[in-house]
VODOLO-544082 format. One line per 8 residues: number of its first residue (from 1); their letters; for each residue x, y, z of N, C-alpha, C, CB. Coordinates in Angstrom, 3 decimals. Each point is the difference from the previous one (the first is absolute). Glycine has a CB too. Layout:
N
NUM> a> X,Y,Z,X,Y,Z,X,Y,Z,X,Y,Z  ...
This chain:
128
1> mdhparqy> 0.728,-1.231,0.154,-1.022,1.373,-0.176,1.245,1.419,0.342,-2.916,-1.483,1.215  2.476,2.165,-2.242,0.211,1.088,-0.188,0.182,0.966,1.544,-1.244,-0.660,-2.489  2.708,1.321,2.624,0.088,0.679,1.297,-1.430,1.331,-0.331,3.392,-0.602,0.614  -4.350,1.142,0.333,-0.910,1.160,-0.528,1.110,1.148,-0.343,-2.349,-0.587,1.588  3.167,0.077,-0.803,1.168,1.935,-0.024,0.143,0.198,-1.906,2.591,-0.503,2.948  -2.861,-0.240,-3.597,0.578,-0.603,-0.829,-0.862,1.099,-1.358,0.649,-2.909,1.555  -1.590,2.925,-1.240,-0.796,1.604,-0.923,0.377,1.005,0.251,-1.807,-0.552,-0.092  2.591,0.882,1.134,0.725,1.553,-0.257,1.381,0.148,-0.324,-1.444,0.725,1.540
9> ynpqltad> 1.946,-2.136,-1.745,1.798,0.110,-0.686,0.047,0.210,-1.781,0.980,-2.109,2.137  0.092,2.221,-1.873,-0.208,0.325,-1.731,0.242,-1.718,-1.204,1.470,3.223,0.709  -2.305,-3.069,-0.809,0.357,-1.720,-0.706,0.924,-0.326,-0.843,-1.933,-0.270,0.040  2.528,1.353,0.060,1.557,-0.632,-1.158,0.824,-0.200,1.711,0.381,2.058,-3.417  -0.767,-2.238,4.732,1.264,-0.680,1.011,-0.037,-1.321,-0.339,-0.136,1.421,2.084  1.669,-1.712,-1.728,-0.027,-1.157,0.069,-0.386,-0.941,1.611,1.629,0.783,-2.196  -1.730,-2.211,1.904,-0.556,-0.564,1.489,1.174,0.612,0.801,-1.330,-2.541,-0.576  2.738,2.332,0.207,0.662,0.776,1.437,0.131,1.180,0.642,0.872,-1.239,-0.570
17> eervllrr> -1.387,1.982,-0.941,0.029,1.837,0.481,-1.603,0.119,0.885,1.573,1.324,-2.808  -2.671,-1.966,2.498,-0.507,-0.253,0.889,-0.344,-0.683,1.330,0.083,0.693,-1.696  0.619,-1.393,1.929,0.298,-0.408,0.974,0.773,1.149,1.250,-0.072,-2.225,-1.755  0.983,2.605,1.097,1.176,1.201,0.526,-1.286,1.105,0.478,2.653,-0.297,-2.096  -3.777,0.877,0.956,-0.694,1.220,0.254,-0.740,-0.840,1.047,-0.124,1.672,-2.336  -0.374,-3.022,2.662,-0.980,-0.152,0.955,0.535,0.032,1.046,-1.271,-1.031,-1.098  2.551,0.492,1.561,1.152,0.095,1.050,0.223,0.896,0.626,0.825,-1.042,-0.957  -0.566,2.269,-0.137,0.108,1.737,0.462,-1.050,0.300,0.073,1.687,0.811,-0.932
25> nyllnqtg> -2.993,-0.924,0.695,-1.193,0.524,0.693,-0.116,-0.323,0.970,-0.927,0.168,-1.361  0.850,-1.385,1.618,-0.539,-0.929,1.454,1.005,0.246,1.211,-0.990,-2.138,-1.506  2.372,2.642,1.326,0.823,0.902,0.949,0.109,1.207,0.150,0.887,-1.336,-0.214  -1.598,2.007,-0.994,-0.418,1.670,0.323,-0.993,-0.253,0.854,0.414,1.318,-2.161  -1.562,-2.111,1.723,-1.369,-0.426,0.949,-0.091,0.219,1.688,-0.097,-1.875,-1.864  1.024,0.969,1.709,0.364,-0.891,1.582,0.603,1.349,0.842,0.959,-2.962,-0.997  0.158,3.307,0.033,0.968,1.206,1.092,-0.857,1.176,0.093,2.553,-0.529,-0.789  -3.518,1.177,0.215,-0.854,0.512,-0.106,-0.463,-0.253,1.410,-0.178,-0.050,-2.496
33> qaalglig> -1.113,-0.968,2.409,-0.029,-0.200,1.727,0.352,-0.187,0.947,-0.637,-0.195,-0.523  1.999,-0.151,0.447,0.870,0.139,0.841,0.365,1.171,0.765,0.444,-1.516,-1.267  -0.424,2.751,0.297,0.418,1.053,0.154,-1.357,0.873,0.473,2.115,-0.509,-1.687  -3.367,0.222,1.673,-1.213,0.645,0.422,0.095,0.420,1.654,-1.354,-1.474,-1.975  1.552,2.764,2.036,-0.113,0.541,1.514,1.433,0.835,0.294,-1.629,-2.261,0.913  2.549,1.249,-1.633,1.465,0.473,0.414,0.883,0.541,-0.654,-0.216,-1.336,1.024  -0.598,2.562,-2.084,0.863,0.780,-1.297,0.119,1.718,0.896,-1.400,-1.663,-2.927  1.998,1.501,3.668,0.209,1.787,0.690,0.452,1.037,-0.960,0.837,-0.881,2.216
41> phlrgiav> -0.679,1.906,-1.598,0.337,1.055,-0.660,1.536,0.080,-0.311,-2.014,1.006,1.034  3.014,-1.772,-0.669,1.325,-0.619,-0.369,0.216,-1.169,-1.447,0.149,0.379,2.844  -0.877,-0.896,-2.706,-0.047,-0.798,-0.705,-0.854,0.645,-0.894,0.609,-1.773,1.391  0.420,1.918,-2.869,-0.089,0.480,-1.361,-0.021,-0.554,-1.029,0.708,1.163,0.778  -0.530,-2.885,-0.843,-0.152,-1.210,-1.496,0.059,-0.661,0.710,0.900,0.319,-2.043  -1.701,-1.598,1.531,0.206,-1.563,-0.271,-0.009,-0.166,-0.918,-0.679,-0.743,1.288  1.749,-0.424,-2.079,0.186,-0.890,-0.742,-0.019,-1.280,0.038,0.709,1.462,-0.331  -1.081,-2.401,-0.810,0.227,-1.348,0.553,0.515,-0.763,-1.371,-1.988,0.061,2.122
49> eprpdaiv> 3.526,-0.447,-1.622,0.344,-0.679,-1.079,0.342,-1.846,0.305,0.951,2.735,-0.847  -2.150,-3.177,-0.088,0.413,-1.673,-0.250,0.917,-0.267,-0.011,-1.151,-0.409,-0.955  1.937,-0.606,1.612,1.254,-0.978,-0.803,-0.431,-1.043,0.349,2.064,1.104,0.013  -1.031,-1.760,-0.708,-0.320,-1.541,0.023,0.410,-0.747,1.742,0.740,-0.054,-3.178  -2.072,-0.448,3.532,-0.023,-0.753,1.240,0.293,1.303,1.210,1.007,-2.662,-1.271  -1.294,3.728,0.868,0.468,1.387,0.826,-1.022,1.641,-0.228,2.815,-1.311,-0.452  -3.052,1.420,1.572,-0.712,1.392,-0.522,0.686,1.100,0.762,-2.413,-1.012,-0.456  3.081,2.065,-0.253,0.246,1.528,0.630,-0.921,1.154,0.212,1.794,-0.541,-0.954
57> vhfaitar> -1.906,0.678,2.008,-1.160,1.477,0.233,0.879,1.157,0.068,-1.914,-1.109,1.566  1.937,1.767,-2.572,0.511,1.441,0.087,-0.427,0.920,1.107,0.065,-0.246,-2.288  0.209,1.162,2.667,-0.826,0.894,0.819,1.022,1.515,-0.491,-1.065,-2.078,2.485  0.484,3.114,-2.363,0.461,1.415,0.088,-0.160,0.556,0.760,-0.091,0.158,-1.402  0.792,0.318,2.034,-0.082,0.916,2.076,0.453,0.993,-0.400,0.669,-1.538,2.085  -1.047,2.670,-1.266,0.689,0.999,0.089,0.832,0.351,1.416,-1.697,0.551,-1.786  1.593,-1.948,2.187,0.954,0.539,1.635,-0.314,-1.537,0.414,-0.571,3.204,1.046  2.118,-3.670,-0.752,-0.020,-1.480,1.174,-0.416,0.625,1.124,2.028,-1.532,-0.700
65> taeveedl> -3.412,0.776,1.613,-0.148,0.365,1.289,-0.691,-1.155,0.717,-0.040,2.443,-0.620  0.378,-2.543,1.812,-0.794,-1.116,0.713,-1.409,-0.448,-0.671,1.097,0.951,2.148  -1.896,-0.198,-2.076,-1.194,-0.028,-0.828,0.016,-0.594,-1.214,-0.437,1.753,0.987  1.285,-0.799,-1.977,-0.338,-0.569,-1.261,0.467,-1.377,0.033,0.111,2.136,-1.194  1.076,-2.552,1.665,0.726,-1.548,0.099,-1.011,-0.917,0.437,2.310,0.777,0.681  -3.368,-0.232,0.269,-0.924,-0.727,0.020,-1.128,-0.282,-0.482,1.005,0.296,1.081  -0.969,0.665,-1.911,-1.738,-0.084,-1.217,0.523,-0.902,-0.782,-1.191,2.506,-0.425  2.822,-2.327,-0.228,0.515,-0.943,-1.129,-0.199,-1.635,0.837,2.135,2.103,-1.330
73> ddiifele> -1.780,-2.139,2.513,0.163,-1.554,0.286,-1.230,-0.579,0.206,2.078,0.233,1.013  -3.025,0.689,-0.221,-1.314,-0.220,-0.300,-0.556,-0.526,-1.551,0.002,1.777,1.888  0.619,-1.298,-3.171,-0.668,-0.037,-1.349,0.494,-1.120,0.021,-0.260,2.085,-1.245  1.736,-2.397,1.549,0.719,-1.160,-1.047,-1.168,-1.699,0.980,3.907,1.658,-0.603  -3.873,-1.563,2.012,-0.547,-0.687,1.301,-1.810,-0.243,-0.853,1.952,1.629,2.702  -1.934,-0.914,-3.184,-1.679,0.168,-0.324,0.261,-1.087,-1.503,-1.004,3.290,1.093  1.462,-2.784,-1.658,0.066,-1.023,-1.157,0.494,-1.013,-0.049,-0.069,1.311,-0.836  0.864,-1.795,1.598,-0.038,-1.478,0.205,-1.121,-0.307,0.719,2.287,-0.249,-0.032
81> vflgggpe> -2.983,0.650,0.806,-1.193,-0.623,0.540,-0.795,0.109,-1.361,0.089,0.674,2.768  -0.324,0.203,-3.474,-0.822,-0.488,-1.166,0.209,-0.862,-1.398,-0.600,1.863,1.020  1.899,-2.275,-0.912,0.521,-0.487,-1.190,0.381,-1.879,0.839,1.250,3.137,-1.507  -1.394,-3.131,2.763,-0.048,-1.362,0.377,-1.092,-0.757,-0.247,1.292,0.639,1.441  -0.818,-1.870,-1.923,-0.958,-1.174,-0.226,-0.695,0.533,-1.226,-0.383,-0.895,2.534  1.134,1.781,-3.432,-0.189,-0.310,-1.463,1.482,0.317,-0.659,-2.779,0.672,-0.048  2.502,-0.823,-1.334,0.887,-0.470,-0.841,1.222,0.932,0.255,-1.766,-0.973,-1.686  1.852,2.011,2.067,1.490,0.550,0.386,0.195,0.119,1.447,0.109,1.342,-2.051
89> qrseitae> -0.525,-2.452,3.033,0.438,-0.251,1.274,1.528,0.210,0.117,-1.933,-1.570,0.267  2.663,0.493,-1.371,1.580,-0.572,0.334,0.603,1.443,-0.649,0.033,-3.263,-0.341  -1.038,4.185,-0.141,1.048,0.773,-0.237,0.922,1.004,0.726,-1.291,-0.536,-1.452  2.097,1.116,1.259,1.389,0.870,1.510,-0.517,1.833,-0.666,3.535,-2.415,0.138  -4.252,2.591,0.707,-0.354,1.457,-0.169,1.087,1.060,1.147,-2.953,-0.936,-0.722  3.343,1.735,-0.107,0.781,1.167,0.653,-0.285,1.188,-0.410,1.615,-1.246,0.269  -0.998,2.330,0.170,-0.426,1.590,0.136,1.377,0.270,-0.491,-1.886,0.501,2.176  1.679,0.689,-3.039,0.968,0.647,-0.634,-0.511,1.412,0.393,0.666,-1.776,-1.956
97> vhvgrtda> 0.582,2.855,2.581,-1.253,1.193,0.554,1.096,1.035,-0.616,-1.638,-0.821,2.782  0.959,1.710,-3.102,0.712,1.511,-1.207,-0.615,1.081,0.759,-0.076,-0.924,-2.845  1.077,1.708,3.600,0.076,1.568,0.710,0.097,0.726,-1.413,1.485,-0.332,2.636  -3.109,1.179,-2.810,0.526,0.578,-1.141,-1.355,0.159,-1.005,2.619,-1.126,0.395  -2.607,1.986,-1.146,-1.124,0.125,-0.825,-0.403,-1.980,-0.943,1.003,3.546,-0.344  -2.108,-3.123,0.014,-0.594,-1.267,-0.697,0.593,0.437,-1.651,-2.648,-0.580,1.860  3.351,1.406,-2.374,0.308,0.027,-1.257,1.289,-1.167,-0.227,-0.953,2.717,-0.134  1.349,-2.143,-1.409,0.843,-1.337,-0.343,1.453,-0.269,0.994,-0.932,0.433,-2.725
105> twpgrrha> 0.891,0.153,3.383,1.022,-0.135,1.148,-0.524,-1.230,1.312,0.666,2.950,-0.595  -1.702,-3.045,0.060,-0.491,-1.613,0.921,-0.130,-0.951,-0.515,-1.072,0.767,1.166  1.570,-2.012,-1.086,0.095,-0.988,-0.111,-0.884,-0.754,-0.368,1.253,0.523,1.054  -2.878,0.062,-0.016,-1.201,-0.728,-0.005,-0.366,0.299,-1.585,-0.793,0.234,2.804  0.861,1.032,-3.488,-0.900,0.573,-0.963,0.276,-1.005,-1.423,0.104,2.774,1.210  1.345,-3.843,-1.257,-0.603,-0.691,-0.974,-1.083,-1.136,-0.388,1.815,0.879,0.081  -2.237,-1.219,1.449,-0.536,-0.915,0.233,-1.434,0.552,-0.289,1.826,-1.085,1.515  -2.725,-0.480,-0.907,-1.145,0.824,0.129,-0.542,0.976,1.628,-0.524,-2.080,-2.043
113> llyvakpe> 0.024,2.625,1.374,-0.351,1.324,0.768,-1.424,-0.271,0.682,1.347,1.667,-1.768  -1.500,-1.472,2.974,-1.176,-0.234,1.346,0.160,1.404,-0.223,0.157,-2.267,2.049  0.322,2.923,-1.405,-0.568,1.323,0.567,1.301,0.952,-0.001,-2.013,-1.143,1.641  1.370,2.620,-2.140,1.116,0.866,0.145,-0.455,1.391,0.517,1.192,-1.276,-1.848  -1.130,1.830,2.597,-0.544,1.070,0.561,-0.114,1.341,-0.792,0.798,-1.170,1.893  -1.675,2.085,-2.061,-0.198,0.943,-0.049,0.883,1.141,0.179,-1.603,-1.218,0.314  2.762,1.681,-1.298,0.736,1.004,0.988,-0.795,1.105,-0.005,2.282,-0.677,-0.369  -1.604,1.005,2.074,-0.682,1.007,0.748,0.789,1.371,-0.787,-0.543,-1.571,2.646
121> agreaqgf> 0.010,2.650,-2.487,0.514,1.591,0.111,1.121,0.171,0.840,-2.202,0.818,-0.244  3.575,-0.538,-0.078,0.956,0.016,0.649,0.890,-1.219,0.899,-1.297,2.051,-0.329  0.707,-3.209,-0.119,0.127,-1.424,0.458,1.305,-0.071,-1.321,-3.055,-1.146,1.218  2.781,1.654,-2.704,0.338,-0.552,-1.109,1.295,0.908,0.142,-2.345,-0.848,-1.445  2.662,1.824,2.086,0.968,0.883,-0.113,1.095,-0.771,0.738,-1.467,2.179,-0.203  0.827,-2.920,0.953,0.944,-0.446,2.000,0.574,-1.284,-1.044,-2.115,0.481,3.302  1.727,-1.036,-4.760,0.522,-1.323,-0.670,-1.014,-1.157,0.612,2.782,0.821,-0.191  -4.494,-0.307,0.602,-0.605,-1.658,0.374,-0.938,1.014,-0.381,0.955,-2.166,2.062
């Protein structure tokens, strides 16, 4: 049976490309669920990088504080819970943290973007 999402994909995708897209979308969805209620003013961006047998969650933040670190740890913990018992339960989850803008200098910019904060007046001039 065809996957129900197939109707939304380019019909020219190969089976491998379709699997990659399904996995990426699944990981974005689960990461979004894990981040609910944990995106504070210092979190400027979240991106997901699926790798074989691994998941890298990229964060862009304005500053490293105990509160921010706790929120990022909580997101990773919640993601592990959401993925437990599913096809990604054995995938290693790591976090890459970038202090700075969500522009091209942020390594997460090259991956599947989940969240990018709206630039704030004044903050953009400061590099965030």
